[in-house]
TIZAPA-541271 format. One record per residue (C-alpha): residue number from 0; residue in one letter; y, x, z. Coordinates in Angstrom, 2 decimals, padded with zeros to 5 digits. Layout:
BEGIN
{pos = NUM	code = A	v = Y	u = X	w = Z}
...
end
This chain:
BEGIN
{pos = 0	code = M	v = 144.64	u = 186.41	w = -050.85}
{pos = 1	code = K	v = 146.97	u = 189.13	w = -049.77}
{pos = 2	code = N	v = 146.20	u = 192.06	w = -047.49}
{pos = 3	code = I	v = 148.68	u = 192.97	w = -044.77}
{pos = 4	code = R	v = 148.48	u = 196.60	w = -043.70}
{pos = 5	code = F	v = 149.83	u = 197.84	w = -040.45}
{pos = 6	code = F	v = 149.51	u = 201.60	w = -040.93}
{pos = 7	code = G	v = 150.96	u = 202.72	w = -037.63}
{pos = 8	code = L	v = 148.92	u = 200.16	w = -035.72}
{pos = 9	code = I	v = 145.72	u = 201.17	w = -037.47}
{pos = 10	code = L	v = 146.19	u = 204.84	w = -036.57}
{pos = 11	code = F	v = 146.81	u = 203.86	w = -032.97}
{pos = 12	code = T	v = 143.91	u = 201.43	w = -032.81}
{pos = 13	code = L	v = 141.37	u = 203.89	w = -034.17}
{pos = 14	code = S	v = 142.02	u = 206.07	w = -031.14}
{pos = 15	code = I	v = 141.30	u = 203.26	w = -028.65}
{pos = 16	code = I	v = 138.02	u = 203.05	w = -026.74}
{pos = 17	code = Y	v = 137.59	u = 200.29	w = -024.20}
{pos = 18	code = S	v = 135.65	u = 201.18	w = -021.10}
{pos = 19	code = C	v = 134.15	u = 198.32	w = -019.11}
{pos = 20	code = G	v = 133.01	u = 198.63	w = -015.54}
{pos = 21	code = N	v = 131.82	u = 202.22	w = -015.42}
{pos = 22	code = A	v = 131.24	u = 205.36	w = -017.43}
{pos = 23	code = D	v = 127.85	u = 204.11	w = -018.58}
{pos = 24	code = D	v = 129.32	u = 200.99	w = -020.17}
{pos = 25	code = D	v = 131.40	u = 201.55	w = -023.28}
{pos = 26	code = V	v = 132.98	u = 198.76	w = -025.31}
{pos = 27	code = S	v = 134.92	u = 199.36	w = -028.50}
{pos = 28	code = F	v = 136.79	u = 196.65	w = -030.39}
{pos = 29	code = D	v = 138.01	u = 197.43	w = -033.89}
{pos = 30	code = I	v = 140.79	u = 195.77	w = -035.88}
{pos = 31	code = N	v = 139.96	u = 192.92	w = -038.21}
{pos = 32	code = Q	v = 140.41	u = 193.06	w = -041.96}
{pos = 33	code = N	v = 144.08	u = 192.04	w = -041.72}
{pos = 34	code = E	v = 143.73	u = 189.18	w = -044.17}
{pos = 35	code = L	v = 145.49	u = 185.86	w = -044.35}
{pos = 36	code = G	v = 142.60	u = 184.33	w = -046.27}
{pos = 37	code = L	v = 143.90	u = 181.76	w = -048.75}
{pos = 38	code = G	v = 147.43	u = 182.11	w = -047.38}
{pos = 39	code = K	v = 150.24	u = 184.60	w = -047.79}
{pos = 40	code = Q	v = 153.19	u = 185.95	w = -045.84}
{pos = 41	code = P	v = 155.92	u = 183.38	w = -045.09}
{pos = 42	code = D	v = 159.01	u = 183.32	w = -047.28}
{pos = 43	code = K	v = 161.73	u = 185.73	w = -046.19}
{pos = 44	code = C	v = 164.24	u = 182.89	w = -045.94}
{pos = 45	code = L	v = 162.60	u = 181.93	w = -042.64}
{pos = 46	code = D	v = 163.53	u = 185.32	w = -041.23}
{pos = 47	code = F	v = 160.41	u = 185.55	w = -039.07}
{pos = 48	code = E	v = 159.54	u = 188.73	w = -037.22}
{pos = 49	code = D	v = 156.43	u = 190.67	w = -038.29}
{pos = 50	code = N	v = 153.20	u = 188.89	w = -037.47}
{pos = 51	code = E	v = 151.79	u = 189.63	w = -034.02}
{pos = 52	code = L	v = 149.06	u = 187.05	w = -034.58}
{pos = 53	code = L	v = 147.12	u = 186.54	w = -037.80}
{pos = 54	code = L	v = 146.31	u = 183.08	w = -039.17}
{pos = 55	code = S	v = 143.61	u = 183.46	w = -041.81}
{pos = 56	code = I	v = 143.25	u = 180.29	w = -043.88}
{pos = 57	code = Q	v = 139.60	u = 179.47	w = -044.63}
{pos = 58	code = D	v = 140.03	u = 176.14	w = -046.38}
{pos = 59	code = E	v = 142.70	u = 173.53	w = -047.06}
{pos = 60	code = F	v = 142.59	u = 169.96	w = -048.36}
{pos = 61	code = T	v = 144.53	u = 166.71	w = -048.41}
{pos = 62	code = T	v = 143.42	u = 163.16	w = -047.61}
{pos = 63	code = P	v = 145.26	u = 159.97	w = -048.68}
{pos = 64	code = P	v = 147.54	u = 158.42	w = -047.75}
{pos = 65	code = G	v = 149.25	u = 161.62	w = -046.54}
{pos = 66	code = K	v = 147.16	u = 163.92	w = -044.34}
{pos = 67	code = V	v = 147.19	u = 167.69	w = -044.78}
{pos = 68	code = S	v = 144.28	u = 169.63	w = -043.25}
{pos = 69	code = I	v = 144.10	u = 173.40	w = -042.85}
{pos = 70	code = L	v = 141.08	u = 175.28	w = -041.44}
{pos = 71	code = F	v = 142.00	u = 178.76	w = -040.24}
{pos = 72	code = K	v = 141.07	u = 181.35	w = -037.67}
{pos = 73	code = V	v = 143.52	u = 183.08	w = -035.35}
{pos = 74	code = S	v = 143.32	u = 186.68	w = -034.11}
{pos = 75	code = D	v = 145.62	u = 189.34	w = -032.77}
{pos = 76	code = L	v = 146.36	u = 192.54	w = -034.66}
{pos = 77	code = L	v = 143.40	u = 194.27	w = -033.02}
{pos = 78	code = G	v = 141.05	u = 191.65	w = -034.41}
{pos = 79	code = N	v = 140.53	u = 189.94	w = -031.06}
{pos = 80	code = P	v = 139.94	u = 186.20	w = -031.58}
{pos = 81	code = I	v = 142.42	u = 183.77	w = -030.04}
{pos = 82	code = S	v = 140.74	u = 180.64	w = -028.69}
{pos = 83	code = G	v = 142.00	u = 177.64	w = -026.74}
{pos = 84	code = L	v = 145.16	u = 176.95	w = -028.76}
{pos = 85	code = T	v = 146.59	u = 173.42	w = -028.74}
{pos = 86	code = A	v = 148.60	u = 171.51	w = -031.33}
{pos = 87	code = N	v = 151.90	u = 171.87	w = -029.44}
{pos = 88	code = Q	v = 151.72	u = 175.66	w = -029.92}
{pos = 89	code = F	v = 152.08	u = 175.22	w = -033.70}
{pos = 90	code = T	v = 155.25	u = 174.54	w = -035.67}
{pos = 91	code = I	v = 155.18	u = 173.11	w = -039.19}
{pos = 92	code = Y	v = 157.68	u = 174.03	w = -041.89}
{pos = 93	code = E	v = 157.80	u = 172.39	w = -045.33}
{pos = 94	code = Q	v = 159.76	u = 173.28	w = -048.46}
{pos = 95	code = G	v = 160.05	u = 170.78	w = -051.31}
{pos = 96	code = R	v = 161.56	u = 171.35	w = -054.73}
{pos = 97	code = N	v = 165.01	u = 170.31	w = -053.49}
{pos = 98	code = D	v = 165.00	u = 172.63	w = -050.48}
{pos = 99	code = D	v = 166.57	u = 176.08	w = -050.53}
{pos = 100	code = C	v = 164.43	u = 177.09	w = -047.56}
{pos = 101	code = F	v = 162.00	u = 175.36	w = -045.21}
{pos = 102	code = N	v = 162.61	u = 172.35	w = -042.98}
{pos = 103	code = T	v = 160.95	u = 171.93	w = -039.61}
{pos = 104	code = I	v = 158.58	u = 168.97	w = -039.43}
{pos = 105	code = S	v = 158.36	u = 167.28	w = -036.04}
{pos = 106	code = S	v = 154.87	u = 167.77	w = -034.61}
{pos = 107	code = S	v = 155.06	u = 164.46	w = -032.74}
{pos = 108	code = E	v = 156.39	u = 162.42	w = -035.65}
{pos = 109	code = S	v = 153.83	u = 163.95	w = -038.01}
{pos = 110	code = Q	v = 151.04	u = 163.35	w = -035.47}
{pos = 111	code = A	v = 150.01	u = 166.98	w = -035.62}
{pos = 112	code = R	v = 146.68	u = 167.67	w = -033.92}
{pos = 113	code = I	v = 143.81	u = 170.09	w = -033.58}
{pos = 114	code = S	v = 140.77	u = 168.13	w = -034.75}
{pos = 115	code = P	v = 137.04	u = 168.79	w = -034.25}
{pos = 116	code = N	v = 136.00	u = 171.15	w = -037.03}
{pos = 117	code = T	v = 132.29	u = 170.36	w = -036.93}
{pos = 118	code = Q	v = 132.41	u = 168.47	w = -040.22}
{pos = 119	code = V	v = 133.86	u = 171.38	w = -042.16}
{pos = 120	code = F	v = 132.67	u = 174.43	w = -040.21}
{pos = 121	code = S	v = 129.34	u = 175.91	w = -039.14}
{pos = 122	code = N	v = 128.69	u = 178.97	w = -036.99}
{pos = 123	code = T	v = 125.35	u = 180.78	w = -036.68}
{pos = 124	code = T	v = 124.43	u = 183.67	w = -034.41}
{pos = 125	code = L	v = 121.58	u = 185.97	w = -035.42}
{pos = 126	code = L	v = 120.14	u = 187.73	w = -032.37}
{pos = 127	code = V	v = 118.20	u = 190.77	w = -033.65}
{pos = 128	code = L	v = 116.07	u = 192.55	w = -031.04}
{pos = 129	code = D	v = 114.48	u = 195.98	w = -031.15}
{pos = 130	code = L	v = 110.89	u = 195.46	w = -029.94}
{pos = 131	code = S	v = 109.65	u = 198.93	w = -030.75}
{pos = 132	code = N	v = 107.25	u = 200.65	w = -028.39}
{pos = 133	code = S	v = 109.88	u = 202.19	w = -026.12}
{pos = 134	code = V	v = 111.44	u = 198.78	w = -025.34}
{pos = 135	code = L	v = 108.12	u = 197.02	w = -024.85}
{pos = 136	code = E	v = 106.89	u = 199.69	w = -022.43}
{pos = 137	code = S	v = 109.98	u = 200.21	w = -020.31}
{pos = 138	code = S	v = 112.57	u = 197.41	w = -020.51}
{pos = 139	code = L	v = 111.00	u = 194.22	w = -021.87}
{pos = 140	code = A	v = 111.45	u = 192.18	w = -018.69}
{pos = 141	code = E	v = 115.13	u = 193.08	w = -018.41}
{pos = 142	code = L	v = 115.68	u = 192.42	w = -022.12}
{pos = 143	code = K	v = 114.17	u = 188.94	w = -021.85}
{pos = 144	code = I	v = 116.43	u = 188.08	w = -018.90}
{pos = 145	code = A	v = 119.49	u = 189.41	w = -020.74}
{pos = 146	code = A	v = 118.64	u = 187.62	w = -023.99}
{pos = 147	code = S	v = 118.09	u = 184.30	w = -022.19}
{pos = 148	code = S	v = 121.42	u = 184.66	w = -020.42}
{pos = 149	code = F	v = 122.99	u = 185.42	w = -023.80}
{pos = 150	code = V	v = 121.65	u = 182.13	w = -025.21}
{pos = 151	code = D	v = 123.05	u = 180.17	w = -022.27}
{pos = 152	code = N	v = 126.48	u = 181.73	w = -022.70}
{pos = 153	code = V	v = 126.74	u = 181.44	w = -026.49}
{pos = 154	code = M	v = 125.29	u = 178.00	w = -027.18}
{pos = 155	code = P	v = 127.61	u = 175.05	w = -026.43}
{pos = 156	code = D	v = 126.67	u = 172.32	w = -023.98}
{pos = 157	code = P	v = 126.18	u = 169.63	w = -025.15}
{pos = 158	code = E	v = 124.54	u = 171.05	w = -028.25}
{pos = 159	code = T	v = 126.02	u = 170.44	w = -031.68}
{pos = 160	code = E	v = 124.69	u = 171.07	w = -035.16}
{pos = 161	code = A	v = 127.81	u = 173.07	w = -035.98}
{pos = 162	code = F	v = 126.64	u = 175.88	w = -033.67}
{pos = 163	code = S	v = 123.18	u = 177.37	w = -034.01}
{pos = 164	code = M	v = 121.22	u = 180.55	w = -033.33}
{pos = 165	code = A	v = 118.18	u = 182.27	w = -034.82}
{pos = 166	code = I	v = 116.24	u = 185.11	w = -033.19}
{pos = 167	code = Y	v = 114.60	u = 187.97	w = -035.08}
{pos = 168	code = W	v = 112.93	u = 191.20	w = -033.98}
{pos = 169	code = F	v = 112.05	u = 194.49	w = -035.60}
{pos = 170	code = D	v = 109.78	u = 197.45	w = -035.00}
{pos = 171	code = G	v = 108.58	u = 200.03	w = -037.52}
{pos = 172	code = E	v = 107.35	u = 197.60	w = -040.16}
{pos = 173	code = D	v = 109.32	u = 196.84	w = -043.30}
{pos = 174	code = E	v = 109.95	u = 193.31	w = -042.07}
{pos = 175	code = L	v = 112.47	u = 191.47	w = -039.96}
{pos = 176	code = H	v = 110.15	u = 189.27	w = -037.89}
{pos = 177	code = L	v = 111.21	u = 185.71	w = -037.13}
{pos = 178	code = L	v = 110.89	u = 184.78	w = -033.46}
{pos = 179	code = Q	v = 112.84	u = 181.49	w = -033.57}
{pos = 180	code = S	v = 114.26	u = 179.81	w = -036.66}
{pos = 181	code = E	v = 117.83	u = 178.54	w = -036.71}
{pos = 182	code = S	v = 118.25	u = 176.04	w = -033.89}
{pos = 183	code = S	v = 120.92	u = 174.32	w = -031.81}
{pos = 184	code = S	v = 118.47	u = 173.86	w = -028.92}
{pos = 185	code = T	v = 118.96	u = 176.17	w = -025.95}
{pos = 186	code = V	v = 115.51	u = 175.22	w = -024.70}
{pos = 187	code = A	v = 113.80	u = 176.21	w = -027.95}
{pos = 188	code = L	v = 115.64	u = 179.52	w = -028.12}
{pos = 189	code = K	v = 114.86	u = 180.47	w = -024.51}
{pos = 190	code = N	v = 111.22	u = 179.43	w = -024.87}
{pos = 191	code = A	v = 110.92	u = 181.78	w = -027.83}
{pos = 192	code = I	v = 112.33	u = 184.64	w = -025.77}
{pos = 193	code = D	v = 110.00	u = 183.83	w = -022.87}
{pos = 194	code = G	v = 107.09	u = 184.04	w = -025.30}
{pos = 195	code = I	v = 107.67	u = 187.71	w = -026.16}
{pos = 196	code = T	v = 104.69	u = 189.76	w = -024.97}
{pos = 197	code = A	v = 104.14	u = 193.50	w = -024.69}
{pos = 198	code = D	v = 101.56	u = 193.41	w = -027.51}
{pos = 199	code = I	v = 103.81	u = 191.66	w = -030.04}
{pos = 200	code = S	v = 104.30	u = 194.77	w = -032.20}
{pos = 201	code = N	v = 101.78	u = 196.62	w = -034.37}
{pos = 202	code = D	v = 104.07	u = 199.51	w = -035.31}
{pos = 203	code = P	v = 105.73	u = 201.63	w = -032.59}
{pos = 204	code = S	v = 108.41	u = 203.04	w = -034.91}
{pos = 205	code = T	v = 111.99	u = 201.74	w = -035.36}
{pos = 206	code = D	v = 113.30	u = 200.41	w = -038.67}
{pos = 207	code = L	v = 116.91	u = 200.06	w = -037.49}
{pos = 208	code = Y	v = 118.61	u = 200.36	w = -040.87}
{pos = 209	code = G	v = 116.18	u = 197.89	w = -042.41}
{pos = 210	code = A	v = 117.04	u = 195.39	w = -039.68}
{pos = 211	code = V	v = 120.75	u = 195.76	w = -040.47}
{pos = 212	code = I	v = 120.23	u = 195.20	w = -044.18}
{pos = 213	code = K	v = 117.81	u = 192.28	w = -043.81}
{pos = 214	code = S	v = 119.86	u = 190.45	w = -041.16}
{pos = 215	code = T	v = 122.96	u = 190.78	w = -043.34}
{pos = 216	code = N	v = 121.08	u = 189.24	w = -046.26}
{pos = 217	code = I	v = 120.06	u = 186.33	w = -044.02}
{pos = 218	code = A	v = 123.65	u = 185.84	w = -042.81}
{pos = 219	code = E	v = 124.95	u = 185.92	w = -046.38}
{pos = 220	code = G	v = 122.42	u = 183.24	w = -047.31}
{pos = 221	code = L	v = 123.45	u = 181.00	w = -044.40}
{pos = 222	code = I	v = 127.11	u = 181.22	w = -045.37}
{pos = 223	code = Q	v = 126.22	u = 180.39	w = -048.97}
{pos = 224	code = E	v = 124.24	u = 177.35	w = -047.78}
{pos = 225	code = S	v = 127.31	u = 176.19	w = -045.85}
{pos = 226	code = N	v = 129.50	u = 176.66	w = -048.91}
{pos = 227	code = N	v = 127.05	u = 174.66	w = -051.02}
{pos = 228	code = A	v = 127.36	u = 171.85	w = -048.47}
{pos = 229	code = S	v = 131.18	u = 172.00	w = -048.68}
{pos = 230	code = R	v = 131.47	u = 173.61	w = -045.26}
{pos = 231	code = I	v = 132.98	u = 176.92	w = -044.19}
{pos = 232	code = G	v = 130.33	u = 179.15	w = -042.67}
{pos = 233	code = A	v = 130.64	u = 182.01	w = -040.20}
{pos = 234	code = A	v = 127.88	u = 184.19	w = -038.80}
{pos = 235	code = S	v = 127.55	u = 186.74	w = -036.02}
{pos = 236	code = I	v = 124.87	u = 189.43	w = -036.13}
{pos = 237	code = V	v = 124.03	u = 190.77	w = -032.67}
{pos = 238	code = L	v = 121.70	u = 193.77	w = -032.87}
{pos = 239	code = F	v = 120.06	u = 195.35	w = -029.82}
{pos = 240	code = T	v = 118.32	u = 198.75	w = -029.85}
{pos = 241	code = D	v = 117.38	u = 201.55	w = -027.48}
{pos = 242	code = G	v = 117.08	u = 204.23	w = -030.13}
{pos = 243	code = T	v = 117.77	u = 205.47	w = -033.64}
{pos = 244	code = D	v = 116.16	u = 204.72	w = -036.99}
{pos = 245	code = Q	v = 112.77	u = 206.44	w = -037.08}
{pos = 246	code = A	v = 111.06	u = 204.66	w = -039.99}
{pos = 247	code = S	v = 113.45	u = 206.20	w = -042.56}
{pos = 248	code = R	v = 112.72	u = 203.48	w = -045.12}
{pos = 249	code = Y	v = 116.40	u = 202.90	w = -045.68}
{pos = 250	code = S	v = 119.28	u = 205.34	w = -045.55}
{pos = 251	code = E	v = 122.14	u = 205.31	w = -043.09}
{pos = 252	code = E	v = 124.51	u = 205.13	w = -046.05}
{pos = 253	code = S	v = 122.87	u = 202.01	w = -047.49}
{pos = 254	code = A	v = 122.96	u = 200.21	w = -044.13}
{pos = 255	code = L	v = 126.61	u = 201.03	w = -043.48}
{pos = 256	code = N	v = 127.50	u = 200.09	w = -047.06}
{pos = 257	code = V	v = 125.98	u = 196.64	w = -046.56}
{pos = 258	code = V	v = 128.04	u = 196.16	w = -043.40}
{pos = 259	code = T	v = 131.24	u = 197.29	w = -045.11}
{pos = 260	code = K	v = 130.79	u = 194.98	w = -048.09}
{pos = 261	code = A	v = 129.55	u = 191.93	w = -046.18}
{pos = 262	code = N	v = 131.27	u = 188.56	w = -046.33}
{pos = 263	code = R	v = 134.43	u = 188.70	w = -044.22}
{pos = 264	code = N	v = 133.15	u = 185.81	w = -042.09}
{pos = 265	code = I	v = 130.19	u = 187.87	w = -040.87}
{pos = 266	code = S	v = 130.87	u = 189.60	w = -037.55}
{pos = 267	code = Y	v = 128.78	u = 192.53	w = -036.34}
{pos = 268	code = F	v = 127.95	u = 193.32	w = -032.72}
{pos = 269	code = T	v = 125.68	u = 196.07	w = -031.41}
{pos = 270	code = I	v = 124.16	u = 196.58	w = -027.98}
{pos = 271	code = G	v = 122.73	u = 200.01	w = -027.21}
{pos = 272	code = L	v = 120.52	u = 200.98	w = -024.28}
{pos = 273	code = G	v = 119.86	u = 204.41	w = -022.81}
{pos = 274	code = S	v = 120.50	u = 207.97	w = -023.86}
{pos = 275	code = E	v = 118.57	u = 208.11	w = -027.14}
{pos = 276	code = I	v = 120.92	u = 205.90	w = -029.15}
{pos = 277	code = D	v = 123.42	u = 207.21	w = -031.69}
{pos = 278	code = V	v = 126.71	u = 205.82	w = -030.36}
{pos = 279	code = D	v = 128.69	u = 206.65	w = -033.50}
{pos = 280	code = I	v = 126.26	u = 204.85	w = -035.80}
{pos = 281	code = L	v = 126.05	u = 201.80	w = -033.56}
{pos = 282	code = E	v = 129.85	u = 201.60	w = -033.46}
{pos = 283	code = E	v = 129.95	u = 201.70	w = -037.26}
{pos = 284	code = I	v = 127.31	u = 198.97	w = -037.53}
{pos = 285	code = G	v = 128.94	u = 196.96	w = -034.74}
{pos = 286	code = K	v = 132.33	u = 196.94	w = -036.41}
{pos = 287	code = T	v = 133.43	u = 193.85	w = -034.47}
{pos = 288	code = A	v = 132.30	u = 195.07	w = -031.06}
{pos = 289	code = S	v = 129.81	u = 197.51	w = -029.60}
{pos = 290	code = V	v = 128.52	u = 197.72	w = -026.04}
{pos = 291	code = F	v = 126.38	u = 200.39	w = -024.38}
{pos = 292	code = A	v = 124.24	u = 200.14	w = -021.25}
{pos = 293	code = G	v = 123.27	u = 203.30	w = -019.46}
{pos = 294	code = N	v = 120.10	u = 201.77	w = -018.01}
{pos = 295	code = K	v = 118.04	u = 198.59	w = -018.23}
{pos = 296	code = E	v = 119.62	u = 197.14	w = -015.09}
{pos = 297	code = E	v = 122.93	u = 196.89	w = -017.00}
{pos = 298	code = L	v = 121.47	u = 194.97	w = -019.93}
{pos = 299	code = E	v = 122.39	u = 191.49	w = -018.75}
{pos = 300	code = T	v = 125.99	u = 192.58	w = -018.12}
{pos = 301	code = T	v = 126.35	u = 194.09	w = -021.59}
{pos = 302	code = F	v = 124.76	u = 191.07	w = -023.28}
{pos = 303	code = N	v = 127.20	u = 188.84	w = -021.42}
{pos = 304	code = Q	v = 130.15	u = 190.92	w = -022.61}
{pos = 305	code = I	v = 129.10	u = 190.28	w = -026.20}
{pos = 306	code = S	v = 128.35	u = 186.60	w = -025.58}
{pos = 307	code = Q	v = 131.90	u = 186.06	w = -024.34}
{pos = 308	code = R	v = 133.25	u = 187.75	w = -027.44}
{pos = 309	code = I	v = 131.11	u = 185.56	w = -029.73}
{pos = 310	code = S	v = 132.17	u = 182.36	w = -027.98}
{pos = 311	code = E	v = 135.82	u = 183.30	w = -028.34}
{pos = 312	code = L	v = 135.28	u = 184.12	w = -032.00}
{pos = 313	code = A	v = 133.59	u = 180.79	w = -032.75}
{pos = 314	code = N	v = 136.36	u = 178.90	w = -030.96}
{pos = 315	code = S	v = 139.13	u = 180.76	w = -032.79}
{pos = 316	code = F	v = 138.57	u = 178.56	w = -035.87}
{pos = 317	code = Y	v = 140.94	u = 175.60	w = -035.91}
{pos = 318	code = L	v = 141.20	u = 172.48	w = -038.04}
{pos = 319	code = F	v = 144.93	u = 171.70	w = -037.93}
{pos = 320	code = E	v = 145.97	u = 168.32	w = -039.36}
{pos = 321	code = Y	v = 149.25	u = 166.49	w = -039.70}
{pos = 322	code = C	v = 150.87	u = 163.66	w = -041.67}
{pos = 323	code = T	v = 153.40	u = 165.01	w = -044.14}
{pos = 324	code = P	v = 156.63	u = 163.16	w = -044.99}
{pos = 325	code = K	v = 156.25	u = 164.20	w = -048.65}
{pos = 326	code = R	v = 155.37	u = 161.41	w = -051.06}
{pos = 327	code = D	v = 153.90	u = 160.88	w = -054.51}
{pos = 328	code = G	v = 156.08	u = 162.50	w = -057.16}
{pos = 329	code = S	v = 157.14	u = 165.45	w = -055.01}
{pos = 330	code = G	v = 154.52	u = 167.67	w = -056.68}
{pos = 331	code = N	v = 153.55	u = 170.95	w = -055.04}
{pos = 332	code = N	v = 155.19	u = 171.68	w = -051.70}
{pos = 333	code = N	v = 155.22	u = 174.89	w = -049.72}
{pos = 334	code = L	v = 153.89	u = 174.82	w = -046.17}
{pos = 335	code = V	v = 154.24	u = 177.36	w = -043.35}
{pos = 336	code = I	v = 152.35	u = 177.09	w = -040.07}
{pos = 337	code = Q	v = 153.58	u = 179.18	w = -037.16}
{pos = 338	code = V	v = 151.78	u = 179.68	w = -033.86}
{pos = 339	code = V	v = 153.14	u = 181.03	w = -030.57}
{pos = 340	code = N	v = 150.82	u = 182.17	w = -027.80}
{pos = 341	code = N	v = 151.82	u = 184.20	w = -024.73}
{pos = 342	code = N	v = 155.04	u = 185.41	w = -026.37}
{pos = 343	code = L	v = 153.16	u = 186.52	w = -029.48}
{pos = 344	code = S	v = 153.71	u = 184.73	w = -032.77}
{pos = 345	code = G	v = 152.35	u = 184.65	w = -036.27}
{pos = 346	code = A	v = 152.70	u = 182.53	w = -039.38}
{pos = 347	code = V	v = 151.06	u = 181.92	w = -042.74}
{pos = 348	code = Q	v = 152.24	u = 180.17	w = -045.89}
{pos = 349	code = T	v = 150.32	u = 178.01	w = -048.32}
{pos = 350	code = Q	v = 151.05	u = 174.92	w = -050.47}
{pos = 351	code = F	v = 149.74	u = 171.42	w = -051.01}
{pos = 352	code = N	v = 150.03	u = 168.76	w = -053.67}
{pos = 353	code = A	v = 151.34	u = 165.36	w = -052.53}
{pos = 354	code = S	v = 150.21	u = 163.40	w = -055.57}
{pos = 355	code = G	v = 149.33	u = 159.85	w = -054.53}
{pos = 356	code = F	v = 150.78	u = 160.22	w = -051.05}
{pos = 357	code = T	v = 152.28	u = 157.12	w = -049.43}
{pos = 358	code = G	v = 153.13	u = 155.94	w = -045.94}
{pos = 359	code = G	v = 150.52	u = 154.79	w = -043.47}
{pos = 360	code = C	v = 148.98	u = 158.14	w = -042.51}
{pos = 361	code = E	v = 147.45	u = 158.27	w = -039.04}
end
């Protein structure tokens, strides 16, 4: 894995704050980790321009008699996910041992396609709700409407096992309470939200940092479970609060350190409500995106902003497959995949072994 650093862009991006709708709604999107995953920069012989899109390879494998499969995610240089790409937006370049540089492989002749990635990819959203006393007393009804709308917008229809959600809540106790276990059922998730009552909590305090740490541990475990099942896992943590950490069980430093060191396929989103939140802290926790509502009437709008972002992120993972012309005996071959979208382009290089490859790939 090789990091690509865009120093000038980073300095510029850190100064950007998105404002959405009005002065009470703030959205900030940060850059991604600028990684190509298992890939690397394309060979200089191709004379490509600097990447404007990033293709981060998550997994790669071959299938006889000659299919090459690459799972990757696509984002722009600000970390914004790029969804909705089609196979004809990709160009394939191969370099064998007899080639000085790369040769273009016809997408039509190689039957290049974007295939369903449900067999090799799983995506889980963890919705983490602050149900401390201040929320339960003043904004519970609005929160339930917003959270239900969030479920509708994030979960695919029809449902699929590759996309799931779990709902947790926190108050002042040293526990991340489970409201709904991981499920692909929109009905089950919304029923759990509908079942939240004003007397659900026994501790009026707010263990915000504990919720960050515990939800990260859960997300790490889910990704590990996916890996153990030979699937690539991704998780999104969406944390809502209307205040700051009051329980003081865990330090700000420990919570932020967990976020910083988390698996690169864990995305963090925060939703803040009202005037008692610490915007700076929530932006650091919500390193992927953070949204702030000035009052409870804006909650559904802010939840929907995050749900759109999560849907785009989940759909920015692509399983790209094609039939290579390389055959058994050619050994290791270099491969470059280039994508063009709205006049922006990016490319990544990897390699595959063609041992045992023959004709007949479909």
